[in-house]
C-alpha positions in Angstrom: 0.0 0.0 0.0 1.2 3.5 -0.8 2.9 5.2 2.1 1.5 8.7 1.8 3.5 10.0 4.8 6.7 8.7 3.2 5.8 10.2 -0.2 5.2 13.6 1.4 8.5 13.4 3.3 10.4 12.7 0.1 8.6 15.6 -1.6 9.5 18.1 1.2 13.0 16.8 1.4 13.6 17.2 -2.4 12.1 20.7 -2.3 14.2 21.9 0.7 17.3 19.7 0.9 16.3 18.8 4.5 16.7 15.3 5.9 13.9 13.0 4.7 13.9 10.8 7.9 13.7 13.9 10.2 10.7 15.2 8.2 9.0 11.8 8.3 9.4 11.7 12.1 8.0 15.3 12.4 4.9 14.9 10.2 1.8 14.1 12.2 -1.9 13.5 11.7 -3.9 16.6 12.7 -6.4 16.2 15.5 -8.9 18.3 13.6 -10.3 16.9 10.4 -10.5 20.3 8.7 -6.7 20.6 9.1 -5.8 18.2 6.3 -4.7 14.6 6.3 -1.1 15.2 7.4 0.6 18.2 8.9 4.3 19.3 9.1 4.8 21.5 12.2 7.6 23.9 11.4 8.4 25.0 15.0 11.3 22.6 15.4 13.0 24.1 12.3 12.7 27.7 13.5 15.8 27.6 15.7 18.0 26.0 13.0 16.8 28.2 10.1 16.4 31.3 12.3 13.0 32.1 10.9 9.4 32.1 12.2 7.5 28.8 11.8 4.9 30.6 9.7 7.6 31.9 7.3 9.2 28.4 7.0 5.8 26.8 6.3 5.1 29.3 3.6 8.5 28.9 2.0 8.2 25.1 1.9 4.7 25.4 0.5 5.9 27.7 -2.3 8.6 25.2 -3.3 6.3 22.2 -3.3 3.8 23.9 -5.6 6.4 23.9 -8.3 6.9 20.1 -8.1 4.5 18.0 -10.0 2.9 15.1 -8.1 -0.2 13.0 -8.0 -0.2 12.5 -4.2 -1.4 15.9 -2.9 -4.6 17.6 -3.9 -3.8 20.8 -2.0 -1.7 22.3 0.8 -2.3 25.2 3.2 -0.4 27.0 5.9 -2.1 27.5 9.3 -0.3 28.9 12.3 3.2 27.5 11.5 1.8 24.2 10.2 1.9 23.1 6.6 -1.2 21.0 6.1 -1.4 18.4 3.3 -4.7 17.1 1.7 -4.0 13.9 -0.1 -5.6 12.7 -3.4 -8.8 11.0 -2.2 -9.4 8.9 -5.3 -5.8 7.6 -5.0 -6.3 6.9 -1.3 -9.5 4.9 -1.9 -8.0 2.9 -4.7 -5.0 2.0 -2.5 -7.0 1.0 0.5 -9.5 -1.1 -1.5 -6.7 -2.9 -3.4 -4.8 -3.7 -0.2 -7.9 -4.8 1.7 -9.0 -7.0 -1.2 -5.6 -8.8 -1.3 -5.7 -9.5 2.4 -9.3 -9.5 3.6 -9.3 -11.5 7.0 -5.6 -10.8 7.3 -5.8 -7.1 6.8 -3.2 -5.3 8.8 -1.1 -8.5 9.2 2.5 -8.1 8.3 6.1 -9.4 8.8 7.1 -6.1 10.4 8.6 -7.9 13.4 10.1 -10.8 11.4 13.1 -12.5 13.1 12.6 -10.5 16.3 11.8 -12.3 19.6 9.5 -10.7 22.1 9.1 -12.2 25.6 6.0 -10.9 27.4 5.7 -11.7 31.2 2.1 -11.2 32.3 -0.8 -12.3 34.4 1.4 -14.0 37.2 -1.3 -14.7 39.8 -0.1 -15.9 43.2 -0.6 -19.5 44.1 -3.1 -20.1 47.0 -4.6 -16.6 46.6 -7.6 -15.5 44.6 -7.3 -14.3 41.1 -8.6 -10.8 41.7 -9.2 -7.8 39.5 -5.7 -6.5 40.1 -4.5 -9.6 38.2 -7.1 -9.0 35.5 -5.3 -5.8 34.3 -1.9 -7.5 33.7 -3.7 -10.5 32.1 -5.7 -8.4 29.6 -2.9 -5.9 28.8 -0.4 -8.7 28.3 -2.8 -10.8 26.2 -3.6 -7.8 23.9 0.1 -7.0 23.4 0.9 -10.7 22.8 -1.7 -11.0 20.1 -0.7 -7.7 18.4 3.0 -8.4 18.4 2.2 -11.8 16.9 -0.1 -10.3 14.3 2.8 -8.1 13.2 5.1 -11.0 12.6 7.1 -11.0 15.8 8.1 -14.4 17.4 6.2 -13.8 20.6 6.6 -15.9 23.8 3.9 -15.4 26.4 5.0 -16.3 30.0 2.8 -16.7 33.0 5.4 -16.1 35.7 3.4 -17.7 38.5 3.9 -16.4 42.0 4.6 -19.9 43.3 7.5 -19.2 45.6 8.5 -16.9 48.5 8.0 -16.2 52.1 4.2 -16.3 51.7 4.5 -20.0 51.2 6.2 -20.3 54.6 3.2 -18.6 56.0 0.7 -20.8 54.1 2.5 -23.9 55.3 2.4 -22.7 58.9 -1.3 -21.8 58.6 -2.1 -25.1 57.0 -0.3 -27.0 59.8 -2.2 -25.2 62.5 -5.8 -25.1 61.1 -6.2 -27.5 58.1 -8.6 -29.6 60.1 -11.1 -26.7 60.3 -11.6 -26.7 56.5 -13.1 -29.0 53.9 -11.3 -27.4 50.9 -14.4 -27.8 48.7 -13.7 -24.2 47.7 -9.9 -24.5 47.9 -8.9 -20.9 47.0 -11.4 -19.5 49.5 -10.2 -21.8 52.3 -6.5 -21.1 51.5 -7.2 -17.3 51.4 -8.9 -17.5 54.8 -5.9 -19.4 56.2 -3.6 -16.8 54.7 -5.5 -13.9 56.2 -5.5 -15.6 59.6 -1.8 -16.4 59.6 -0.9 -12.8 58.6 -2.9 -11.5 61.6 -1.0 -13.9 63.8 2.3 -12.8 62.4 1.4 -9.2 63.1 0.6 -10.1 66.8 3.6 -12.5 67.3 7.0 -11.9 65.7 8.1 -15.5 66.7 5.4 -16.9 64.4 6.7 -14.8 61.5 10.2 -16.3 62.2 8.7 -19.8 62.1 7.2 -18.9 58.7 10.5 -17.7 57.3 12.1 -21.0 58.4 9.3 -22.9 56.7 10.2 -21.2 53.5 13.9 -22.1 54.0 12.9 -25.7 54.4 10.9 -25.4 51.1 14.1 -24.0 49.4 16.0 -27.0 50.8 13.4 -29.3 49.2 12.3 -30.9 52.5 9.6 -33.5 51.7 6.7 -32.3 53.8 7.0 -28.6 52.8 7.4 -29.5 49.1 4.3 -31.8 49.3 2.2 -29.0 50.7 3.5 -26.5 48.1 2.6 -28.9 45.3 -0.9 -29.3 46.7 -1.4 -25.5 46.9 -0.2 -25.1 43.3 -2.3 -27.9 41.9 -5.5 -26.6 43.6 -4.8 -23.0 42.5 -4.0 -23.8 38.8 -7.3 -25.7 38.5 -9.1 -22.5 39.6 -7.0 -20.1 37.5 -7.6 -22.2 34.4 -11.3 -21.7 34.7 -10.7 -17.9 34.3 -8.2 -18.4 31.4 -10.7 -20.6 29.7 -13.4 -18.0 30.0 -11.1 -15.3 28.6 -9.7 -17.8 26.0 -6.1 -17.0 27.0 -3.2 -19.5 26.7 0.4 -19.2 27.6 3.6 -20.6 26.0 5.2 -21.1 29.4 4.0 -21.4 33.0 7.5 -21.2 34.5 7.1 -19.3 37.7 9.4 -18.2 40.5 9.9 -21.8 41.6 11.3 -22.8 38.2 14.3 -20.5 38.9 15.0 -21.7 42.5 17.8 -24.0 41.3 19.3 -21.3 39.0 19.9 -18.8 41.8 23.3 -20.1 42.8 24.7 -19.2 39.3 23.4 -15.7 39.6 25.0 -15.3 43.1 28.3 -16.7 41.8 28.3 -14.3 38.8 27.5 -11.3 41.1 30.3 -12.4 43.5 32.8 -12.5 40.7 31.7 -9.0 39.7 32.9 -7.7 43.0 29.7 -5.8 43.6 28.0 -8.3 46.0 28.6 -7.1 49.5 27.3 -7.9 53.0 25.0 -5.4 54.8 23.4 -6.2 58.2 23.7 -9.9 57.5 22.1 -9.7 54.1 23.9 -9.8 50.8 23.2 -6.8 48.5 24.2 -4.8 45.4 24.8 -1.2 46.4 23.0 1.1 43.9 23.6 4.4 45.7 25.5 5.7 42.7 22.4 5.1 40.6 20.2 7.0 43.1 18.4 3.8 44.3 18.4 1.9 47.6 20.3 -1.4 47.6 19.0 -4.5 45.8 18.9 -7.4 48.3 20.1 -10.6 46.7 20.0 -12.9 49.8 18.3 -12.4 53.2 20.2 -12.7 56.5 18.9 -16.3 56.9 20.3 -17.2 53.4 16.9 -17.3 51.6 16.6 -15.8 48.2 14.1 -13.1 47.4 12.0 -12.5 44.2 14.6 -10.1 42.9 17.2 -12.9 42.8 14.7 -15.1 41.0 13.9 -12.3 38.5 17.6 -12.0 37.8 17.8 -15.8 37.2 14.8 -15.5 34.9 16.6 -12.8 32.8 19.6 -15.0 32.4 17.5 -17.9 31.4 15.4 -16.0 29.0 18.4 -14.3 27.3 20.0 -17.8 26.7 16.8 -19.6 25.7 14.7 -17.0 23.9 17.4 -14.7 22.5 14.9 -11.8 23.1 15.0 -8.4 21.5 12.5 -7.2 24.0 11.5 -8.7 27.4 8.4 -7.0 28.6 7.1 -7.1 32.2 3.5 -6.2 32.5 3.3 -5.4 36.2 1.7 -2.6 38.2 3.6 0.7 38.6 3.9 -0.1 42.4 6.9 -2.2 41.3 8.7 0.6 39.4 11.6 0.6 41.8 12.0 -3.1 41.8 12.3 -3.3 38.1 14.7 -0.3 38.0 16.9 -2.2 40.5 16.9 -5.6 38.7 17.4 -4.1 35.3 20.5 -2.3 36.7 21.8 -5.4 38.4 21.2 -7.4 35.3 24.1 -5.4 33.7 26.4 -7.3 36.0 25.3 -10.8 34.7 27.7 -10.7 31.8 24.9 -11.0 29.2 25.0 -9.0 25.9 23.9 -5.4 26.0 21.2 -6.3 23.5 19.4 -8.1 26.4 19.8 -5.5 29.1 18.6 -2.8 26.6 15.6 -5.0 25.8 14.3 -5.2 29.3 11.2 -3.0 29.7 8.7 -2.6 32.6 5.2 -2.1 31.0 3.6 -0.5 34.1 0.0 0.1 34.6 -2.2 1.8 37.2 -3.6 0.0 40.3 -7.2 -1.1 40.6 -8.9 0.3 43.7 -12.2 -0.5 45.3 -14.3 2.5 46.3 -13.2 1.8 49.9 -9.5 1.9 49.0 -6.7 -0.5 47.9 -7.2 -4.2 47.6 -5.1 -6.6 49.7 -5.3 -10.4 50.1 -3.9 -9.9 53.6 -7.0 -8.0 54.6 -9.4 -10.1 52.6 -11.0 -7.3 50.6 -10.8 -8.4 47.0 -13.1 -8.9 44.1 -12.5 -12.2 42.4 -12.3 -12.2 38.6 -14.4 -15.4 38.3 -17.2 -13.6 40.2 -16.8 -10.5 38.0 -16.9 -12.4 34.7 -19.9 -14.5 35.7 -21.7 -11.4 36.9 -21.0 -9.6 33.6 -22.3 -12.5 31.7 -25.5 -12.7 33.8 -26.1 -8.9 33.4 -25.5 -9.1 29.7 -27.9 -12.0 29.5 -30.6 -10.0 31.3 -30.2 -7.1 28.9 -30.4 -9.4 25.9 -33.5 -11.1 27.4 -35.2 -7.7 27.8 -34.3 -6.4 24.3 -34.5 -9.5 22.2 -36.2 -12.4 24.1 -36.5 -14.6 20.9 -32.8 -14.4 20.1 -31.2 -17.8 19.5 -28.0 -18.8 21.4 -28.6 -16.2 24.1 -26.2 -17.8 26.5 -23.3 -17.8 24.1 -24.0 -14.2 23.0 -24.3 -13.1 26.7 -20.9 -14.6 27.3 -19.3 -12.7 24.4 -21.0 -9.4 25.3 -20.3 -9.7 29.1 -16.7 -10.7 28.8 -16.2 -8.2 25.9 -17.5 -5.4 28.2 -15.0 -6.3 30.9 -12.1 -6.5 28.5 -12.8 -3.3 26.7 -13.4 -1.4 29.9 -9.9 -2.4 31.1 -8.2 -1.5 27.8 -10.2 1.6 27.0 -7.8 4.1 28.6 -4.0 4.5 28.9 -2.7 1.6 31.0 -0.9 3.9 33.5 -4.2 5.4 34.8 -5.4 4.1 38.1 -8.8 2.4 38.0 -11.5 2.7 40.7 -13.5 -0.4 40.3 -17.3 0.2 40.2 -19.8 -2.4 39.0 -22.1 0.3 37.5 -19.3 1.7 35.4 -17.7 -1.5 34.2 -21.0 -3.0 33.1 -22.4 0.2 31.5 -23.5 -0.9 28.0 -23.9 2.7 26.7 -21.3 5.0 25.1 -17.7 4.0 24.2 -17.9 0.4 25.3 -17.1 -3.1 24.0 -20.9 -3.8 23.5 -21.1 -0.7 21.3 -18.4 -2.0 19.0 -20.1 -5.4 19.0 -23.4 -3.8 18.1 -22.0 -2.0 15.1 -20.3 -5.2 14.0 -23.6 -7.1 14.2 -25.2 -4.3 12.2 -22.6 -4.7 9.4 -23.0 -8.5 9.5 -26.8 -8.2 9.2 -26.5 -6.0 6.2 -24.0 -8.4 4.5 -26.3 -11.4 5.4 -29.4 -9.6 3.9 -27.5 -8.8 0.7 -26.5 -12.5 0.4 -23.2 -11.7 -1.3 -20.0 -9.6 -1.1 -19.2 -7.6 -4.3 -16.0 -8.2 -6.3 -13.6 -5.3 -5.8 -13.4 -4.7 -9.6 -17.1 -4.0 -9.6 -16.7 -1.1 -7.1 -17.2 2.4 -8.5 -14.8 4.4 -6.3 -16.7 7.6 -7.1 -19.5 6.3 -4.9 -17.2 6.4 -1.8 -15.9 9.9 -2.3 -18.3 11.4 0.2 -17.2 12.8 3.5 -18.4 9.9 5.7 -17.0 7.3 3.3 -13.6 9.0 3.1 -13.4 9.1 6.9 -13.9 5.4 7.1 -11.3 4.8 4.3 -8.8 7.0 6.1 -9.3 5.0 9.4 -8.9 1.7 7.6 -5.8 3.0 5.9 -4.3 3.8 9.3 -5.0 0.4 10.9 -1.5 -0.9 10.2 0.0 2.2 11.8 -2.3 1.9 14.8 -1.1 -1.7 15.4 2.6 -0.6 15.1 1.9 2.2 17.6 0.4 -0.4 20.0 3.7 -2.3 20.0 6.0 0.7 19.9 4.3 2.2 23.0 2.9 -1.0 24.5 -0.5 0.7 24.7 -3.5 -1.5 23.7 -5.8 1.5 24.4 -4.7 3.0 21.0 -6.4 0.1 19.3 -9.5 0.4 21.6 -9.7 4.1 20.6 -9.3 3.2 16.9 -12.2 0.7 17.1 -14.5 3.2 18.8 -13.8 5.8 16.1 -14.3 3.4 13.3 -17.6 2.2 14.8 -18.8 5.8 15.1 -17.7 6.6 11.6 -19.7 3.7 10.2 -22.7 4.7 12.3 -22.6 8.2 10.7 -22.3 6.6 7.2 -25.2 4.2 7.9 -27.4 7.1 9.2 -26.7 9.2 6.1 -26.7 6.6 3.3 -29.0 3.6 2.6 -26.6 0.7 1.9 -28.7 -1.7 -0.2 -30.2 0.7 -2.8 -31.8 0.0 -6.1 -28.7 1.6 -7.8 -26.4 -1.3 -8.3 -23.2 0.8 -8.4 -24.1 2.5 -5.1 -25.2 -0.7 -3.4 -21.9 -2.5 -4.4 -19.7 0.3 -3.2 -21.5 0.8 0.1 -21.8 -3.0 0.7 -18.1 -3.5 0.1 -17.3 -0.6 2.5 -19.6 -2.3 5.1 -17.7 -5.6 4.6 -14.4 -3.8 5.2 -15.6 -2.2 8.4 -17.0 -5.6 9.5 -13.7 -7.3 8.9 -11.5 -4.6 10.5 -13.7 -4.4 13.6 -13.5 -8.2 14.0 -9.7 -8.3 13.6 -9.1 -5.4 15.9 -11.5 -6.7 18.6 -9.9 -10.1 18.4 -6.5 -8.6 19.0 -7.9 -7.1 22.2 -9.3 -10.6 23.2 -12.9 -9.7 22.4 -15.1 -12.1 20.4 -17.8 -10.9 18.2 -21.4 -12.2 18.3 -23.3 -12.9 15.1 -26.5 -11.3 16.6 -27.4 -9.2 19.6 
């Protein structure tokens, strides 16, 4: 497909002798539709050329007008911006040709060919509920995983389970003391209750906390009873977690959690010792990061136990060797910012290639809060994802029953709509924003929501089904699509590939969510202004094919977010 931005960059570069790449990086898409299709802000050139941005824009404009080209219909200067209006007929021809050649694979590319991307996400803690705090990392990570893969990257999704650490010393101690009081028919609920109780006891009695620490040390030393209990906790937890992953249709390439790296810690410690940077401090072994403006990174506790920083370092070493990653993304809440800054700095001492340390990236996101405050398993105030998803499905089912009681496959549609609403709500805004969880907000089926996108998709599918066919591209009269609403849709579909690239470059799935809402709104405006299946065959074919394009792109984009489309609503 013709790269209009690149063509404009070359045109400006030839007219001005400026650097083509710099121009390309400077050109942007105007926020206001009446400001053209592309804009060159000339402010950054003012200091170099010692001229006002408006003067520079006018001079470039004058030079471009003398160069013959078929790309640009007109240019105009507005407040230091040089705005470009591209040839609409050429745009429509290009988009239709590209779409017709790819159809259900539209936007798919080999952009990331031969590049390996590791994405570490979800990572629930064994023996604790899968709560809505874990939902954010799961949904963000899954959307990134699917999008990177769609762009041709070799993508490895890792569920780095929280299956190791001092909390298991606590769980073991709580189980020893109170297991006879529980049936374990609802294993996660019972284990959570034990965990809350043992935490309370640890707060009251420091000696109990010390016993818990020693239990974890026994687990590290592979003592039979402790390992047996740990395996039991893990088996019960995974069984529950998989119910949620099945509902969300999420699968991972690896379930190697913290425990997997427990026998790889010694090598990390050995490497750090040889670096000369591992020192003792108050009985613990640390890497001093004062010169980096950070507190020390603890590698071993005073009782010799490792901590999760050590296991994360072992994971980096393992992933570099086994996956040869170009990027290793950690989709973890921003509360862990300091932790990742520390381990990324210490990773530079592991003797691995700079490619790997440069590829480490913390994809942080905002916390999820209840209206009453922060969630904590220790206090027992959590909302479980299984409850949330089932509630969403039930509420969706109730709405469908009220609006369309004779609809077939209502349960399956309610599942797609309810889960789609939850997914879209989570991915609708920049990931760094904190979220206050509110049932009424998350299950609101009005406005910029997942169900709205699904509704527009169902409308397009209904039109296609009523027509009974999809026109051949060579039968499309492009002139029938050169109206304002049609052009806006074509422009959006043209930009789909760039939106997907932006998602991976910024690791921001909400850019795709925003795109889908805008495309759905644009089609709604088109539908309201133009009858699709008219008596005029040329009109009908063009409008039907455009409907088919919107239908396809909505389904592809929603699928990359993890949302499934219903056939009816």
